[in-house]
KOLMIKOL-488463 format. One record per atom (N, C-alpha, C, O): residue in one letter; atom name; residue number from 1; x, y, z. Coordinates in Angstrom, 3 decimals, decimal comma. Each point is the difference from the previous one (the first is absolute). Example, Ala and Ser with C-alpha at 12.3 -4.5 7.8 and 13.67 -1.06 7.14 Angstrom:
2
ATOM residu atome num       xx       yy       zz
ATOM      A     N   1   13,190   -5,690    7,800
ATOM      A    CA   1   -0,890    1,190    0,000
ATOM      A     C   1    0,900    1,200    0,000
ATOM      A     O   1    1,036   -0,019    0,665
ATOM      S     N   2   -1,386    1,069   -1,385
ATOM      S    CA   2    0,820    1,190    0,060
ATOM      S     C   2   -0,770    1,090    0,730
ATOM      S     O   2    0,509    1,108    0,169
This chain:
78
ATOM residu atome num       xx       yy       zz
ATOM      X     N   1  -33,718   52,165   14,932
ATOM      X    CA   1    0,129    1,081   -0,749
ATOM      X     C   1    0,023    1,268    0,980
ATOM      X     O   1   -0,730   -0,035    0,991
ATOM      X     N   2    1,608    1,252   -1,249
ATOM      X    CA   2    0,277    0,586    1,168
ATOM      X     C   2   -0,967    1,452   -0,842
ATOM      X     O   2   -0,035    0,437   -1,151
ATOM      X     N   3   -0,601   -0,091    2,373
ATOM      X    CA   3   -0,777    1,290   -0,543
ATOM      X     C   3    0,760    1,501    0,284
ATOM      X     O   3    0,856    0,141    0,874
ATOM      X     N   4   -1,260    0,803   -1,645
ATOM      X    CA   4    0,662    1,009   -0,079
ATOM      X     C   4   -0,299    0,967    1,550
ATOM      X     O   4   -1,108   -0,019    0,536
ATOM      X     N   5    2,030    0,651   -0,092
ATOM      X    CA   5   -0,312    0,893    0,821
ATOM      X     C   5   -0,824    0,950    0,110
ATOM      X     O   5   -0,139    0,674   -1,021
ATOM      X     N   6   -0,607   -0,314    2,129
ATOM      X    CA   6   -1,209    0,734   -0,457
ATOM      X     C   6    0,607    1,572   -0,223
ATOM      X     O   6    1,176    0,117    0,343
ATOM      X     N   7   -1,837    1,116   -0,881
ATOM      X    CA   7    0,754    0,975   -0,194
ATOM      X     C   7   -0,149    0,858    1,350
ATOM      X     O   7   -0,947   -0,030    0,786
ATOM      X     N   8    2,076    0,773   -0,714
ATOM      X    CA   8   -0,162    0,816    1,409
ATOM      X     C   8   -1,102    1,163   -0,281
ATOM      X     O   8   -0,134    0,570   -1,083
ATOM      X     N   9   -0,701   -0,297    2,366
ATOM      X    CA   9   -1,046    0,958   -0,048
ATOM      X     C   9    0,631    1,300   -0,257
ATOM      X     O   9    1,023    0,386    0,566
ATOM      X     N  10   -1,832    0,414   -1,643
ATOM      X    CA  10    0,467    1,477   -0,062
ATOM      X     C  10    0,115    0,681    1,334
ATOM      X     O  10    1,005    0,689    0,174
ATOM      X     N  11   -1,752   -0,767    0,645
ATOM      X    CA  11   -0,048    0,522    1,347
ATOM      X     C  11    1,211   -0,245    0,812
ATOM      X     O  11    0,173    0,672    1,017
ATOM      X     N  12    0,712   -1,605   -1,387
ATOM      X    CA  12    1,142   -0,805    1,265
ATOM      X     C  12    1,165    0,313   -1,059
ATOM      X     O  12    1,154   -0,086    0,420
ATOM      X     N  13   -1,338    0,399   -1,594
ATOM      X    CA  13    1,094    0,033   -0,979
ATOM      X     C  13    1,161    1,225    0,517
ATOM      X     O  13   -0,658    0,927    0,471
ATOM      X     N  14    1,734   -0,706   -0,423
ATOM      X    CA  14    0,810    0,972    0,089
ATOM      X     C  14    1,385   -0,406   -1,154
ATOM      X     O  14    0,406   -1,039   -0,522
ATOM      X     N  15   -0,003    2,473    0,495
ATOM      X    CA  15    1,350    0,025   -1,008
ATOM      X     C  15    1,209   -0,414    0,915
ATOM      X     O  15    0,101    0,156    1,217
ATOM      X     N  16    0,605   -0,603   -1,911
ATOM      X    CA  16    1,374   -0,589    0,576
ATOM      X     C  16    0,924   -0,034   -0,950
ATOM      X     O  16   -0,035   -0,626   -1,059
ATOM      X     N  17    1,100    1,521    1,594
ATOM      X    CA  17    1,250   -0,132   -1,461
ATOM      X     C  17    1,387   -0,045    0,421
ATOM      X     O  17    0,272    0,659    1,004
ATOM      X     N  18    0,624   -1,281   -1,548
ATOM      X    CA  18    1,339   -0,028    0,357
ATOM      X     C  18    0,598    1,271   -1,021
ATOM      X     O  18   -0,310    0,206   -1,173
ATOM      X     N  19    1,299    0,586    2,062
ATOM      X    CA  19    0,873    0,852   -0,752
ATOM      X     C  19    1,380   -0,183    0,269
ATOM      X     O  19    0,565   -0,080    1,091
ATOM      X     N  20   -0,072    0,020   -2,314
ATOM      X    CA  20    1,541   -0,364    0,346
ATOM      X     C  20    1,032    1,329   -0,725
ATOM      X     O  20   -0,089    0,419   -1,154
ATOM      X     N  21    0,903   -0,021    2,066
ATOM      X    CA  21    0,932    0,863   -0,690
ATOM      X     C  21    1,652   -0,465    0,266
ATOM      X     O  21    0,293   -0,904    0,782
ATOM      X     N  22    0,532    1,537   -1,421
ATOM      X    CA  22    1,351   -0,496   -0,060
ATOM      X     C  22    0,459   -0,211    1,652
ATOM      X     O  22   -0,552    0,704    0,846
ATOM      X     N  23    1,196   -1,329   -0,596
ATOM      X    CA  23    0,609   -0,117    1,404
ATOM      X     C  23    0,635    1,479    0,497
ATOM      X     O  23    0,690    0,621   -0,808
ATOM      X     N  24   -0,900   -0,142    1,967
ATOM      X    CA  24    0,427    0,926    0,510
ATOM      X     C  24   -0,806    1,383   -0,615
ATOM      X     O  24    0,261    1,068    0,554
ATOM      X     N  25   -1,226   -1,072   -1,682
ATOM      X    CA  25   -0,835    1,215   -0,089
ATOM      X     C  25   -0,736    0,235    0,542
ATOM      X     O  25   -0,650   -0,818    0,652
ATOM      X     N  26    0,408    2,212   -0,697
ATOM      X    CA  26   -1,246    0,666    0,914
ATOM      X     C  26   -0,991   -0,879    0,101
ATOM      X     O  26   -0,116   -0,861   -0,871
ATOM      X     N  27   -0,805    0,925    1,991
ATOM      X    CA  27   -1,364   -0,605    0,271
ATOM      X     C  27   -0,725    0,695   -1,167
ATOM      X     O  27    0,300    1,123   -0,406
ATOM      X     N  28   -1,309   -1,917   -0,108
ATOM      X    CA  28   -1,076    0,356   -1,015
ATOM      X     C  28   -0,587    1,064    0,790
ATOM      X     O  28    0,069    0,009    1,229
ATOM      X     N  29   -0,778    1,096   -2,076
ATOM      X    CA  29   -0,870    0,683    0,622
ATOM      X     C  29   -1,552   -0,274    0,098
ATOM      X     O  29   -0,572   -0,665   -0,865
ATOM      X     N  30   -0,051    1,172    1,892
ATOM      X    CA  30   -1,432   -0,376   -0,024
ATOM      X     C  30   -0,840    0,293   -1,349
ATOM      X     O  30   -1,063   -0,580   -0,222
ATOM      X     N  31    1,602    1,484   -0,619
ATOM      X    CA  31   -0,939   -0,199   -1,289
ATOM      X     C  31    0,518   -1,322   -0,995
ATOM      X     O  31   -0,756   -0,590   -0,772
ATOM      X     N  32    2,089    0,294    0,952
ATOM      X    CA  32    0,225   -1,212   -0,528
ATOM      X     C  32   -0,694   -1,121    0,589
ATOM      X     O  32   -0,535   -0,811   -0,756
ATOM      X     N  33    0,469    0,645    2,124
ATOM      X    CA  33   -0,783   -1,166    0,496
ATOM      X     C  33   -1,468    0,198   -0,225
ATOM      X     O  33   -0,679   -1,026    0,025
ATOM      X     N  34    0,147    2,022   -0,213
ATOM      X    CA  34   -1,420    0,200   -0,523
ATOM      X     C  34   -0,299   -0,529   -1,543
ATOM      X     O  34   -0,998   -0,512   -0,506
ATOM      X     N  35    2,263    0,850   -0,002
ATOM      X    CA  35   -0,364   -0,304   -1,269
ATOM      X     C  35    0,188   -1,860   -0,397
ATOM      X     O  35   -0,488   -0,731   -0,862
ATOM      X     N  36    1,285    0,562    1,806
ATOM      X    CA  36    0,228   -1,570   -0,188
ATOM      X     C  36   -1,443   -0,468    0,345
ATOM      X     O  36   -0,590   -0,770   -0,758
ATOM      X     N  37    0,051    1,214    1,849
ATOM      X    CA  37   -1,309   -0,580    0,595
ATOM      X     C  37   -1,162    0,100   -1,086
ATOM      X     O  37   -0,748   -0,949   -0,235
ATOM      X     N  38    0,658    2,239   -0,435
ATOM      X    CA  38   -0,703    0,428   -1,097
ATOM      X     C  38   -0,132   -1,150   -0,886
ATOM      X     O  38   -1,074   -0,473   -0,370
ATOM      X     N  39    2,511   -0,045   -0,024
ATOM      X    CA  39   -0,080   -0,944   -1,279
ATOM      X     C  39   -0,426   -1,584    0,431
ATOM      X     O  39   -0,295   -0,862   -0,827
ATOM      X     N  40    0,322    0,673    2,200
ATOM      X    CA  40   -0,402   -1,083    0,440
ATOM      X     C  40   -1,259   -0,059   -0,094
ATOM      X     O  40   -0,546   -0,894   -0,647
ATOM      X     N  41   -0,100    1,816    1,264
ATOM      X    CA  41   -1,538    0,415   -0,098
ATOM      X     C  41   -0,609   -0,518   -1,176
ATOM      X     O  41   -0,955   -0,776   -0,044
ATOM      X     N  42    1,796    1,432   -1,216
ATOM      X    CA  42   -0,423   -0,051   -1,170
ATOM      X     C  42    0,088   -1,541   -0,380
ATOM      X     O  42   -0,878   -0,547   -0,667
ATOM      X     N  43    1,887   -0,042    1,092
ATOM      X    CA  43   -0,029   -1,594   -0,464
ATOM      X     C  43   -0,926   -0,909    0,687
ATOM      X     O  43   -0,337   -1,091   -0,458
ATOM      X     N  44   -0,067    1,588    1,590
ATOM      X    CA  44   -0,851   -0,749    0,666
ATOM      X     C  44   -1,338    0,388   -0,561
ATOM      X     O  44   -0,987   -0,657    0,328
ATOM      X     N  45    0,878    1,696   -1,166
ATOM      X    CA  45   -1,350    0,500   -0,587
ATOM      X     C  45   -0,905    0,517    1,299
ATOM      X     O  45   -1,149   -0,408    0,164
ATOM      X     N  46    1,840    1,420    0,811
ATOM      X    CA  46   -0,726    0,406    0,777
ATOM      X     C  46   -0,256    1,706   -0,059
ATOM      X     O  46    1,061    0,536   -0,316
ATOM      X     N  47   -2,008    0,327    0,500
ATOM      X    CA  47   -0,161    1,209    0,013
ATOM      X     C  47    1,134    0,692    0,192
ATOM      X     O  47    0,736   -0,298    0,940
ATOM      X     N  48   -0,463    1,214   -1,713
ATOM      X    CA  48    1,294    1,038    0,301
ATOM      X     C  48   -0,301    0,520    1,501
ATOM      X     O  48   -1,128   -0,293    0,398
ATOM      X     N  49    1,895    0,973    0,451
ATOM      X    CA  49    0,230    0,288    0,948
ATOM      X     C  49    0,724    1,228    0,294
ATOM      X     O  49    1,054   -0,056    0,633
ATOM      X     N  50   -1,580    1,269   -1,081
ATOM      X    CA  50    0,942    0,831   -0,260
ATOM      X     C  50    0,699    0,786    1,337
ATOM      X     O  50    0,902    0,827   -0,131
ATOM      X     N  51   -1,426   -1,193    1,314
ATOM      X    CA  51    0,714    0,530    1,298
ATOM      X     C  51    0,036   -1,173    0,934
ATOM      X     O  51   -0,833   -0,196    0,885
ATOM      X     N  52    1,897   -0,592   -1,163
ATOM      X    CA  52    0,119   -1,042    0,904
ATOM      X     C  52    0,109    0,532    1,238
ATOM      X     O  52    0,900    0,828    0,141
ATOM      X     N  53   -1,810   -1,172    1,116
ATOM      X    CA  53    0,144    0,549    1,043
ATOM      X     C  53    1,120   -0,584    0,766
ATOM      X     O  53    0,740    0,720    0,671
ATOM      X     N  54   -0,596   -1,927   -0,744
ATOM      X    CA  54    1,170   -0,390    0,826
ATOM      X     C  54    1,039   -1,094   -0,739
ATOM      X     O  54   -0,506   -0,833   -0,753
ATOM      X     N  55    1,405    0,834    0,884
ATOM      X    CA  55    0,934   -1,186   -0,551
ATOM      X     C  55    1,068   -0,231    1,053
ATOM      X     O  55    0,359    0,818    0,846
ATOM      X     N  56    0,154   -2,212   -1,043
ATOM      X    CA  56    1,075   -0,505    0,737
ATOM      X     C  56    0,916   -0,406   -0,631
ATOM      X     O  56   -0,272   -0,606   -1,036
ATOM      X     N  57    1,892    0,809    1,473
ATOM      X    CA  57    1,081   -0,204   -0,759
ATOM      X     C  57    0,582   -0,739    0,826
ATOM      X     O  57    0,044    0,334    1,184
ATOM      X     N  58    0,646   -1,736   -1,722
ATOM      X    CA  58    1,022   -0,836    0,757
ATOM      X     C  58    1,173    0,102   -0,807
ATOM      X     O  58   -0,104   -0,037   -1,226
ATOM      X     N  59    1,339    0,176    1,856
ATOM      X    CA  59    1,259   -0,102   -0,709
ATOM      X     C  59    0,920    1,327    0,327
ATOM      X     O  59   -0,448    0,960    0,627
ATOM      X     N  60    1,416   -1,012   -0,992
ATOM      X    CA  60    0,379   -0,729   -1,184
ATOM      X     C  60    0,699   -1,484    0,197
ATOM      X     O  60    0,562   -0,235    1,069
ATOM      X     N  61   -0,597   -0,596   -1,935
ATOM      X    CA  61    0,213   -1,331    0,220
ATOM      X     C  61    1,249   -0,070   -1,193
ATOM      X     O  61   -0,279    0,438   -1,116
ATOM      X     N  62    1,456   -0,913    1,331
ATOM      X    CA  62    1,229   -0,170   -0,663
ATOM      X     C  62   -0,571   -1,469   -0,764
ATOM      X     O  62   -0,321   -1,046    0,564
ATOM      X     N  63    0,318    1,367   -2,068
ATOM      X    CA  63   -0,099   -1,257   -0,515
ATOM      X     C  63    1,074    0,061   -1,629
ATOM      X     O  63    0,472    0,995   -0,550
ATOM      X     N  64   -0,393   -2,145    0,233
ATOM      X    CA  64    1,171   -0,167   -1,078
ATOM      X     C  64   -0,782   -0,723   -1,233
ATOM      X     O  64   -0,190   -1,215    0,053
ATOM      X     N  65   -0,318    2,083   -1,309
ATOM      X    CA  65   -0,365   -0,810   -1,155
ATOM      X     C  65    0,970   -0,089   -1,083
ATOM      X     O  65    0,621    1,032   -0,252
ATOM      X     N  66   -0,362   -2,144   -0,478
ATOM      X    CA  66    0,883    0,208   -0,985
ATOM      X     C  66    1,232    0,700    0,043
ATOM      X     O  66    0,505    0,725   -0,858
ATOM      X     N  67    0,010   -1,131    2,270
ATOM      X    CA  67    1,262    0,630    0,137
ATOM      X     C  67   -0,048    1,610    0,482
ATOM      X     O  67    1,010    0,604    0,360
ATOM      X     N  68   -2,313   -0,029   -0,413
ATOM      X    CA  68   -0,047    1,550    0,232
ATOM      X     C  68   -0,603   -0,057    1,404
ATOM      X     O  68   -0,831   -0,848    0,323
ATOM      X     N  69    1,268    1,739    0,443
ATOM      X    CA  69   -0,438    0,144    1,389
ATOM      X     C  69   -0,866    1,134    0,237
ATOM      X     O  69    0,452    1,103   -0,309
ATOM      X     N  70   -1,901   -1,192    0,922
ATOM      X    CA  70   -0,714    0,828    0,051
ATOM      X     C  70   -0,661   -0,078    1,512
ATOM      X     O  70    0,004   -0,998    0,721
ATOM      X     N  71   -0,587    2,319   -0,406
ATOM      X    CA  71   -0,726    0,283    1,140
ATOM      X     C  71   -1,329   -0,275   -0,237
ATOM      X     O  71   -0,327    0,637   -1,001
ATOM      X     N  72   -0,548   -1,240    1,410
ATOM      X    CA  72   -1,184   -0,670   -0,211
ATOM      X     C  72   -1,179    0,949    0,994
ATOM      X     O  72    0,317   -0,064    1,187
ATOM      X     N  73   -1,300    0,721   -1,378
ATOM      X    CA  73   -1,004    0,404    0,818
ATOM      X     C  73   -1,297   -0,717   -0,389
ATOM      X     O  73   -0,306   -0,129   -1,185
ATOM      X     N  74   -0,450   -0,335    2,174
ATOM      X    CA  74   -1,207   -0,697   -0,112
ATOM      X     C  74   -1,036    1,310    0,627
ATOM      X     O  74    0,155    0,609    1,059
ATOM      X     N  75   -1,183   -0,430   -2,042
ATOM      X    CA  75   -1,040    1,036    0,272
ATOM      X     C  75   -1,582   -0,405   -0,001
ATOM      X     O  75   -0,535   -0,626   -0,915
ATOM      X     N  76    0,005    0,997    1,860
ATOM      X    CA  76   -1,611   -0,572   -0,200
ATOM      X     C  76   -0,940    1,187    0,585
ATOM      X     O  76    0,279    0,775    0,914
ATOM      X     N  77   -1,361   -0,835   -1,617
ATOM      X    CA  77   -0,837    0,912    0,387
ATOM      X     C  77   -0,790   -0,482    1,299
ATOM      X     O  77    0,011   -1,218    0,181
ATOM      X     N  78   -0,700    2,006    0,755
ATOM      X    CA  78   -0,748   -0,407    0,988
ATOM      X     C  78   -1,537    0,395   -0,410
ATOM      X     O  78   -0,931   -0,268    0,760
């Protein structure tokens, strides 16, 4: 019998989000990245953090989903 994975400690949990825009569209704004992180914090049941001190962005990465091309950004808080 396989045991369930332990829950992540709230002290170590951080938000992580993927933001996709149509290929060639402008880079999302910092506010859009923060909104995506806030949504992930809510999914993780972490307390809201109105002033995210630092976040990091990787991308854009070109991806194709269902025949549509996107630029994908990965954003995480520090």
